[in-house]
C-alpha positions in Angstrom: -0.1 0.2 0.1 1.1 3.7 -0.4 0.7 5.3 2.9 0.8 8.7 4.3 1.4 10.0 7.5 1.6 13.1 9.3 3.1 13.7 12.9 4.8 16.7 14.2 7.9 15.4 15.1 9.5 12.3 13.2 12.4 11.3 15.3 13.7 8.1 17.1 15.4 10.7 19.9 12.1 12.2 20.7 10.8 9.1 22.4 7.1 8.5 23.4 4.5 8.6 20.6 6.9 9.8 18.1 9.6 7.5 18.6 7.0 4.6 18.4 5.8 6.1 15.1 9.5 6.0 13.7 9.4 2.2 14.8 6.1 1.6 12.9 6.8 3.4 10.2 10.3 1.6 9.8 8.6 -1.9 9.7 6.0 -1.3 7.4 8.7 -0.2 5.2 10.7 -3.2 5.6 7.5 -5.2 4.6 7.2 -3.3 1.3 4.9 -0.6 2.0 5.8 2.9 0.3 5.2 5.5 2.8 5.4 9.4 2.8 5.9 10.9 6.2 4.8 14.6 6.3 6.3 16.4 9.9 7.1 19.6 10.9 10.5 18.8 12.1 12.5 15.2 12.3 14.9 13.2 11.0 14.9 11.6 7.3 14.5 7.8 6.7 16.0 5.6 4.1 13.3 4.3 1.8 11.0 6.2 3.2 9.9 10.0 1.4 9.7 12.7 4.3 9.0 16.1 3.6 9.2 18.5 6.9 7.4 21.8 7.1 3.1 22.5 7.7 1.4 19.3 8.3 -1.5 20.6 6.1 0.7 20.5 2.9 -0.4 16.6 3.4 -3.0 17.0 0.9 -0.9 18.6 -1.8 1.7 16.0 -1.2 -0.5 13.0 -0.8 -1.7 13.4 -4.0 1.3 13.5 -5.9 2.9 10.9 -3.9 -0.9 8.8 -5.0 -1.4 7.7 -1.4 -4.2 5.4 -0.7 -4.6 6.1 2.8 -3.4 9.0 5.2 -2.7 8.5 8.7 -2.5 11.0 11.2 -0.5 10.2 14.5 -2.5 12.1 17.0 -5.1 14.4 16.4 -3.2 16.9 14.1 -5.2 17.4 10.7 -8.1 15.6 9.1 -7.0 12.0 7.9 -8.9 8.7 7.2 -7.3 7.6 10.3 -6.1 8.8 13.2 -4.0 6.9 15.6 -4.1 8.0 19.0 -1.0 7.5 21.6 -2.7 9.9 23.7 -6.1 10.9 25.1 -8.1 13.8 24.8 -6.6 17.1 26.0 -9.6 18.0 28.1 -9.3 14.8 29.9 -5.3 15.1 30.3 -5.5 18.5 32.2 -8.2 16.6 33.9 -6.0 13.8 35.2 -2.8 16.1 35.5 -4.8 18.4 38.4 -4.6 15.3 40.7 -0.7 15.8 40.9 -1.4 19.3 42.8 -2.0 19.4 46.4 -5.2 21.4 47.0 -5.0 25.3 46.7 -2.7 25.0 44.1 -5.1 22.5 42.2 -7.9 25.3 42.3 -5.2 27.8 40.4 -3.8 25.3 38.1 -7.7 24.5 37.3 -8.2 28.2 37.0 -5.3 28.9 34.6 -6.2 26.2 32.5 -9.7 27.6 32.3 -8.3 30.8 31.1 -5.4 29.7 28.9 -6.9 30.5 24.9 -4.4 27.6 23.7 -5.8 25.1 25.9 -9.0 26.4 24.8 -8.0 26.1 21.1 -6.4 22.9 21.5 -9.6 21.0 23.0 -12.2 22.8 20.0 -9.6 21.7 17.3 -9.7 18.3 18.8 -13.2 18.1 19.0 -13.7 18.9 15.6 -11.6 16.2 14.2 -12.9 13.7 16.8 -16.6 14.6 15.5 -15.6 14.7 11.8 -18.2 12.6 9.8 -16.4 9.5 8.8 -13.5 9.9 10.6 -11.8 6.5 12.4 -9.6 5.9 15.2 -6.7 3.4 16.6 -6.8 4.0 19.9 -3.7 3.2 21.9 -5.6 1.9 25.0 -9.2 1.3 26.3 -8.5 4.1 28.4 -7.9 6.7 25.3 -10.9 5.2 23.7 -13.2 5.8 26.2 -12.1 9.6 26.3 -12.7 9.5 22.3 -16.1 8.4 22.9 -17.0 10.9 25.8 -15.8 13.7 23.4 -17.9 12.5 20.5 -20.8 11.8 22.4 -23.3 11.6 21.4 -22.1 10.2 18.2 -20.4 6.8 18.2 -17.1 6.8 16.1 -15.1 4.0 15.0 -12.3 3.1 17.0 -10.2 0.1 17.4 -7.8 -0.1 20.4 -4.3 -1.5 19.9 -1.8 -1.4 22.7 1.6 -0.1 21.7 4.4 -3.0 20.8 7.6 -3.7 22.5 10.9 -4.3 21.0 11.5 -7.8 22.8 14.8 -9.0 21.3 16.4 -5.4 22.4 15.0 -6.4 26.1 15.5 -9.4 25.9 16.5 -11.0 29.6 19.4 -13.3 28.4 20.8 -10.1 26.4 20.9 -8.0 29.9 22.0 -10.3 31.9 25.7 -9.4 31.3 24.5 -5.5 31.9 23.3 -6.4 35.6 26.2 -6.6 37.6 28.2 -3.6 36.3 25.3 -1.3 36.4 24.4 -2.3 39.5 28.4 -1.5 41.0 28.0 2.1 39.0 24.8 2.8 41.0 26.4 1.7 44.3 23.8 -1.3 44.7 24.8 -4.3 47.0 24.2 -7.7 45.9 21.0 -8.0 48.6 19.8 -4.8 47.3 16.2 -5.0 45.8 16.2 -2.2 43.0 13.1 -0.3 42.1 13.4 1.6 39.0 11.1 4.6 38.4 11.6 6.3 35.1 10.4 10.0 34.8 11.0 13.2 33.3 7.8 15.0 34.2 8.1 14.1 38.3 5.0 15.8 39.2 2.8 14.0 37.1 4.4 10.7 37.4 3.9 10.9 40.9 7.2 11.0 42.4 5.5 12.4 45.7 4.0 9.3 46.6 7.0 7.2 46.0 9.2 9.2 48.0 6.5 9.2 51.0 6.6 5.2 50.7 10.9 5.0 50.9 10.8 7.0 53.3 8.4 5.3 55.6 9.7 1.6 54.8 13.3 2.4 54.7 14.3 1.7 58.4 12.2 -1.7 58.4 13.4 -2.5 54.7 16.9 -1.0 54.4 17.7 -3.0 50.9 14.7 -1.6 49.2 16.5 1.0 46.7 14.8 3.4 44.4 16.9 4.2 41.3 15.5 7.3 39.2 16.0 7.5 35.5 15.3 10.9 33.9 16.3 14.3 33.2 15.5 15.8 36.4 17.2 15.3 39.6 14.4 15.7 42.4 17.8 16.6 44.8 16.8 14.0 47.1 19.9 13.1 49.5 18.6 9.5 51.3 20.4 5.8 51.8 17.5 4.2 49.9 17.5 6.7 46.7 19.7 6.8 43.5 19.5 9.3 40.9 20.7 7.9 37.2 20.5 10.6 35.2 19.2 10.2 31.8 19.8 7.8 28.8 18.8 6.8 25.8 19.8 3.2 26.2 18.2 2.2 29.5 18.7 -1.5 28.8 21.7 -1.5 31.2 19.0 -0.1 34.3 16.2 -2.3 33.7 19.3 -5.2 33.8 20.2 -3.5 37.1 16.6 -3.4 38.5 14.2 -5.9 40.3 11.1 -4.4 39.1 9.4 -1.0 37.8 7.5 1.4 39.7 5.3 3.6 37.8 2.5 5.6 39.9 1.4 8.0 36.9 -1.2 9.8 37.2 -2.2 9.9 33.4 -0.3 7.9 30.8 -2.2 6.7 27.6 -0.1 3.4 27.2 3.3 3.7 28.8 6.0 2.3 26.8 8.5 1.8 29.8 5.9 -0.5 31.3 6.1 -2.5 28.0 10.0 -2.4 28.1 10.2 -3.7 31.9 8.0 -6.5 31.2 10.3 -7.5 27.8 13.1 -7.3 30.1 11.5 -9.7 32.9 10.5 -6.7 35.6 7.6 -7.3 37.7 5.4 -4.0 37.3 3.9 -1.8 39.6 1.6 0.6 37.7 -1.1 3.3 38.9 -4.5 2.4 37.2 -4.6 5.5 35.1 -2.1 4.1 32.5 -3.1 2.5 29.7 -0.6 0.1 29.1 -1.8 -1.8 32.4 -4.5 -3.0 30.7 -2.7 -5.4 29.4 -1.5 -6.9 32.4 -3.3 -9.5 34.9 -3.4 -8.2 38.7 -1.1 -10.1 40.8 0.3 -12.2 37.7 2.9 -9.6 36.3 2.8 -7.1 39.0 0.3 -5.0 40.3 -2.3 -2.3 39.4 -3.0 0.2 42.1 -4.7 3.6 42.7 -3.4 7.1 43.1 -6.6 9.1 43.6 -9.2 8.9 45.8 -8.3 8.4 49.4 -4.3 8.9 49.2 -3.9 7.4 52.4 -5.4 4.2 51.3 -3.8 4.2 48.3 0.0 4.6 50.0 -0.9 1.7 52.1 -1.5 -0.2 48.9 2.0 0.8 47.3 3.9 0.0 50.8 2.6 -3.3 50.8 3.3 -3.9 46.8 7.1 -2.7 47.9 6.9 -4.9 50.5 6.2 -8.3 48.7 8.5 -7.5 46.2 11.5 -6.6 48.7 10.6 -9.5 51.0 9.1 -12.6 48.7 12.1 -13.8 46.2 9.7 -16.5 44.7 6.9 -13.9 44.1 9.9 -11.7 42.1 10.9 -14.4 40.1 7.2 -15.8 39.3 6.4 -12.4 38.2 9.2 -12.0 36.2 8.7 -14.9 34.1 5.0 -14.0 33.7 6.0 -10.2 32.5 8.1 -11.5 30.2 5.7 -14.2 28.6 3.1 -11.2 28.5 5.6 -9.0 26.9 6.4 -11.6 23.9 2.5 -11.6 23.1 3.0 -7.8 22.7 6.0 -7.1 20.4 6.5 -4.2 17.5 5.9 -7.0 15.3 2.5 -8.5 16.5 1.8 -4.7 16.8 2.1 -4.1 13.0 0.7 -7.4 12.0 -2.5 -5.8 13.7 -2.2 -2.5 12.3 -1.8 -3.6 8.7 -5.1 -5.5 9.1 -6.5 -2.3 10.1 -5.1 -0.1 7.0 -6.5 -2.9 4.9 -10.1 -3.2 5.9 -9.9 0.5 6.0 -8.5 1.5 3.0 -11.4 1.1 0.4 -14.2 2.5 2.4 -12.5 5.2 4.1 -11.3 6.8 0.5 -14.2 6.1 -0.8 -15.9 8.2 1.7 -14.0 11.0 2.5 -11.4 13.2 0.0 -7.3 13.0 0.5 -6.6 16.5 0.4 -7.3 18.4 3.5 -7.7 21.9 4.3 -6.4 24.5 6.9 -8.6 24.4 10.0 
């Protein structure tokens, strides 16, 4: 097929939805599809036609390319299919408010309400979501539900397809030789149980909860250590904490860790959870993360609340850390189950399903909508 894709940033270094898009495009090209990528900025890719500039040029560029189907990676411009790696802007803001304590939350909510930029973004998204004939591939049921709410009373066509992971890159056998050197670099002892926390936006990813948990548990469980991988140093000076900085090669830190903690207030489908599972790490995730939907509670880890009664939520996170720290057999069993689950959610499996969706919608989608887009 001849496929056109619009995305704001097309670079593997970006990470997240954009980095995953690069992986998907590369795999589609490897399978013989012809691809045109129109992005505001990024990096060219061998074997793929790339155009950098205004996303609304997709109409002209797509027609010249002879594209059969236009995929928009997000809610950027009108397209035959929108692949959503994030939820709606309004829902994101609502969840993000939970990261602020009482008075600050009120002020933040007021600033959101007064922001013309936020209003424009929400209105633009609603126009795209309610556009007749629009089809969506949502990265999780968490995102799909946000779409349904935003589109009401109409009922858009939505397929849920969770992200895939490079199971070879994060294979436990490949990571095993990295474990010892990285743990020594981090100052970990042989009997330490290392919990990895990967975050750039520390407030949204809820470092406040994790700090409280480890401060309380340290005297009882001095072998439990928290390793933060991210761009921002929270300036925590404690015997249970190690700041590892940021990296473009997280494999050695998955190798050094024993489990992943992901207490986020909002994640459409956190790739870090999939990478940790593929690395054989049990995962403790919040229930505000779409990638937790593929997990079975108590099998590959735990899915716990981060909102509501905060004391109750904190207690559950404390219990999860205790269990994983003190029960080696539980840790081993969850590790095996984590890897097995990841093998069912590889990048190749993702593209298999994505191809099926594209083929199924190419005919009717193009029959019911002009390819050329118009500036909004």
